[in-house]
C-alpha positions in Angstrom: 1.8 -21.2 30.0 -0.2 -18.1 31.1 -3.0 -16.7 29.1 -1.2 -13.6 28.3 2.5 -13.4 26.7 4.3 -10.1 26.1 7.0 -10.3 23.6 9.5 -7.4 24.0 12.0 -6.3 21.4 14.7 -4.5 23.2 16.2 -3.0 20.1 13.0 -1.1 19.0 12.6 2.6 19.6 16.3 3.0 19.1 16.8 0.9 22.3 14.3 2.8 24.5 11.7 -0.1 24.7 13.2 -1.8 27.8 12.6 1.4 29.8 9.1 1.8 28.5 8.4 -1.9 29.3 9.6 -1.5 32.9 7.1 1.0 33.5 4.3 -0.8 31.8 4.8 -4.0 33.4 4.6 -2.4 36.9 1.3 -1.0 35.7 0.1 -4.4 34.4 1.0 -6.1 37.6 -0.9 -3.5 39.7 -4.0 -4.3 37.5 -3.8 -7.8 38.4 -2.9 -9.0 34.8 -1.0 -12.3 35.1 1.4 -12.7 32.2 4.6 -14.3 30.9 7.2 -12.2 29.1 9.8 -13.0 26.5 12.6 -10.6 25.5 13.9 -11.2 22.0 17.5 -11.5 21.1 17.5 -11.8 17.2 15.4 -10.7 14.2 12.5 -13.1 13.5 12.4 -14.7 16.9 9.0 -13.4 17.9 7.4 -15.3 15.1 8.5 -18.6 16.5 7.8 -17.7 20.1 4.2 -16.7 19.2 3.4 -19.9 17.4 4.7 -22.1 20.4 2.8 -20.0 22.8 -0.5 -20.2 21.0 0.1 -24.0 20.6 0.8 -24.2 24.4 -2.4 -22.5 25.3 -1.8 -18.9 25.4 -4.8 -16.9 24.5 -3.2 -13.3 24.0 0.2 -12.5 22.6 1.1 -8.7 22.8 3.9 -7.2 20.9 6.0 -4.6 22.8 7.9 -2.7 20.1 7.2 -1.1 16.7 5.7 -2.4 13.6 8.4 -4.8 12.7 7.8 -6.5 16.1 4.1 -6.5 15.6 4.6 -8.0 12.1 6.6 -10.9 13.5 3.9 -11.6 16.1 1.2 -11.5 13.2 3.2 -14.1 11.4 3.4 -16.2 14.4 -0.4 -15.9 14.7 -0.6 -17.9 11.4 1.1 -21.2 10.4 3.5 -21.4 7.5 0.5 -22.0 5.1 -1.3 -18.8 6.3 -3.9 -20.5 8.5 -4.7 -19.1 11.9 -3.2 -21.3 14.7 -6.0 -20.4 17.2 -8.9 -18.3 15.8 -10.1 -17.7 19.4 -6.8 -16.2 20.6 -6.0 -12.5 20.0 -2.9 -10.4 19.6 -2.2 -6.9 20.7 0.4 -4.1 20.7 2.1 -1.9 23.3 3.5 0.6 20.7 7.3 1.4 21.0 9.3 1.7 17.9 10.9 4.0 15.2 7.7 4.3 13.2 4.8 2.7 15.3 2.4 3.4 12.3 -0.2 0.6 12.7 -1.7 2.0 15.9 -2.5 5.2 14.1 -4.8 3.3 11.8 -6.8 2.1 14.9 -7.3 5.4 16.2 -4.7 5.2 18.9 -6.7 2.9 21.1 -6.3 2.4 24.9 -4.2 -0.8 24.8 -4.1 -1.3 28.7 -7.8 -1.0 28.8 -8.1 -3.4 26.0 -6.0 -6.0 28.1 -7.9 -5.4 31.2 -11.4 -5.8 29.5 -10.4 -8.2 26.7 -12.1 -6.1 24.1 -11.2 -7.3 20.6 -12.1 -6.5 17.0 -11.7 -8.4 13.9 -9.3 -7.0 11.4 -7.9 -7.9 8.1 -4.3 -9.0 7.4 -2.7 -9.9 4.0 -0.4 -12.6 2.9 2.4 -11.8 0.4 4.6 -14.1 -1.7 7.9 -12.7 -2.9 11.4 -13.6 -4.0 14.3 -13.6 -1.5 17.8 -12.4 -2.3 19.0 -16.0 -3.0 16.1 -16.4 -5.7 14.1 -18.7 -3.5 10.3 -17.9 -3.1 9.0 -17.3 0.2 5.7 -15.9 1.9 4.9 -13.6 4.9 1.7 -12.3 6.5 1.6 -8.5 7.2 -0.9 -6.3 8.9 -0.1 -2.7 7.8 1.5 -1.9 4.5 3.5 -3.4 1.7 5.4 -0.9 -0.5 7.3 -1.8 -3.7 10.4 0.0 -5.0 11.2 3.2 -3.3 9.4 2.1 -0.1 11.7 -1.0 0.1 14.8 1.0 -0.5 13.7 3.4 2.4 13.1 0.5 4.7 16.4 -1.0 4.1 18.3 2.2 4.8 16.3 3.0 8.0 17.0 -0.5 9.3 20.7 -0.3 8.4 21.1 3.1 10.2 19.6 1.8 13.4 23.0 1.3 15.1 24.8 4.2 13.5 22.4 7.2 13.8 22.2 9.0 17.3 19.2 7.9 19.4 17.9 11.5 19.7 17.0 11.6 15.9 13.3 10.8 15.6 11.6 8.1 13.7 9.9 10.5 11.2 13.3 12.3 10.6 15.0 8.9 10.0 12.5 8.0 7.4 12.6 11.4 5.7 16.4 11.1 5.5 16.2 7.7 4.1 13.6 8.8 1.4 16.0 11.5 0.3 19.0 9.1 0.2 16.9 6.4 -1.7 15.8 8.9 -4.3 19.4 9.1 -5.5 18.9 5.6 -7.1 15.3 6.2 -8.0 14.6 4.8 -11.5 11.3 3.9 -13.2 11.1 0.3 -14.6 8.4 -1.5 -16.7 5.9 -3.1 -14.4 2.9 -5.5 -14.9 0.3 -5.4 -12.2 -2.8 -7.5 -11.8 -5.4 -6.1 -9.6 -8.1 -8.6 -9.2 -9.1 -9.4 -12.7 -7.6 -6.0 -14.1 -4.2 -6.0 -16.0 -2.2 -2.7 -15.8 1.1 -2.0 -17.5 3.1 0.9 -16.4 6.5 2.5 -15.7 7.0 2.9 -11.9 9.3 2.6 -8.9 6.6 3.2 -6.2 3.7 1.1 -5.5 1.8 0.5 -2.2 -0.6 -2.3 -1.1 -2.2 -1.2 2.1 -4.3 -2.5 5.0 -3.5 0.4 7.3 -3.4 4.2 6.5 0.2 5.1 7.8 3.8 4.0 7.3 7.3 5.6 7.2 6.9 7.4 10.6 3.5 8.8 10.2 3.1 9.3 6.4 -0.5 8.9 5.3 0.2 6.7 2.4 -3.3 5.2 2.1 -5.8 7.7 3.6 -8.8 5.6 2.5 -7.6 2.2 3.8 -9.7 0.5 6.3 -8.5 -2.5 8.5 -11.8 -4.3 8.5 -13.3 -3.8 5.0 -12.0 -7.1 3.5 -10.1 -5.0 0.9 -6.6 -3.8 0.2 -5.9 -0.2 -0.9 -3.6 -0.2 -4.0 -1.7 3.0 -4.7 0.1 3.0 -8.1 2.5 5.7 -9.6 2.9 5.8 -13.3 6.1 7.6 -14.8 6.6 9.7 -11.7 9.8 11.3 -11.8 12.3 12.0 -9.0 11.2 15.5 -9.1 7.5 14.6 -8.9 8.2 12.4 -5.8 10.1 15.3 -4.1 7.4 17.7 -4.8 4.7 15.3 -3.3 6.6 14.4 -0.1 4.9 17.1 2.0 1.6 16.0 0.6 2.2 12.3 1.1 2.4 13.0 4.9 -1.2 14.4 4.7 -2.5 11.8 2.1 -3.0 14.6 -0.4 -0.7 13.1 -3.0 -3.5 11.0 -4.3 -4.8 13.9 -6.5 -1.7 13.8 -8.6 -2.3 12.7 -12.1 0.7 10.4 -11.8 -1.2 8.5 -8.9 -3.9 6.0 -9.2 -5.8 4.5 -6.3 -7.6 1.1 -6.6 -9.2 -1.5 -4.2 -8.6 -5.2 -4.4 -8.6 -8.6 -2.8 -5.6 -9.8 -4.7 -2.7 -8.1 -6.3 0.3 -9.4 -8.3 3.2 -7.2 -9.2 6.0 -8.3 -11.6 8.8 -5.9 -13.0 11.5 -5.9 -15.6 14.1 -5.2 -12.8 13.5 -6.8 -9.5 12.1 -4.1 -7.0 12.7 -4.3 -3.2 9.6 -4.9 -1.0 8.9 -3.7 2.3 6.4 -5.4 4.6 5.5 -3.7 7.8 8.9 -1.7 8.0 11.0 -4.6 7.0 12.7 -5.2 3.6 12.0 -8.8 2.9 12.8 -9.5 -0.8 12.0 -8.5 -4.3 9.4 -8.7 -7.1 7.6 -10.8 -8.5 5.3 -10.8 -5.7 1.7 -11.4 -5.1 -0.5 -10.1 -2.2 -3.9 -11.4 -1.0 -6.1 -10.1 1.8 -7.1 -12.4 4.7 -10.5 -10.9 5.6 -11.1 -10.6 9.4 -8.0 -12.9 9.8 -7.0 -11.5 13.1 -8.7 -11.1 16.5 -7.0 -7.9 17.7 -7.0 -6.4 21.3 -8.4 -2.8 20.9 -10.5 -0.6 23.1 -11.7 2.9 22.2 -9.7 5.4 24.1 -12.6 7.8 24.3 -14.9 5.5 26.4 
């Protein structure tokens, strides 16, 4: 096992990632970076490959794809109990996906320079517990954003349309179209939320627990989130109608929707969400299950390859 492993998702970026990787691997080889590569063939494969690589001695695992691919690698960085397999190892990203939102929260760093210099920073992650379709409980680590209700519906639609929409339709357009389609089924339900020690009861179908700032193809869902502050940004909407959401869509892209009287922003280390009707949950661009759910921050849980592009 070589020190660096690149895990390539050929389905990301609407099938465009293999072409991008072909260019990047030539550049990496020219820079003298010795690496292994693995091309995934199914959903979830990157998690197991990452775990085995770290156990075999790899010290850097880099996702080549979008937020979903990175999310799988992040899960492989931890064992099933949420413990880091090798705290000295690092993970990274060569962004190429439908949304590719997480790298925006890091300021679009120079990924190649990070690889050649081995520059890293410690960033937070979060571990979510949720209910699967069959009723069983499961858990998963995420690095960017968890959304509950409308966000989960949007994610499911975007992923369902991957093979049916033309490749020239951009990621942001796909998310916008999915949001409009999901709004047809939008209904508020009674929700009970625990934010650290605070209990909140409200009527909602749109809640966000964020480590990163962006999701949904560049929407600034959590403008005040920081990936290294040891806290999660919690965005709650109370009794927001379908029309309220539609009016706020342009402002969501810029993060301006937080000024709405229907929106509350909090910060927490742990969040629990239960609802009268199960709400779908999106983690890093993948619909994984339903409420009830709990989310807990993993402070400085990941050593991430990152170099400031301005240097």
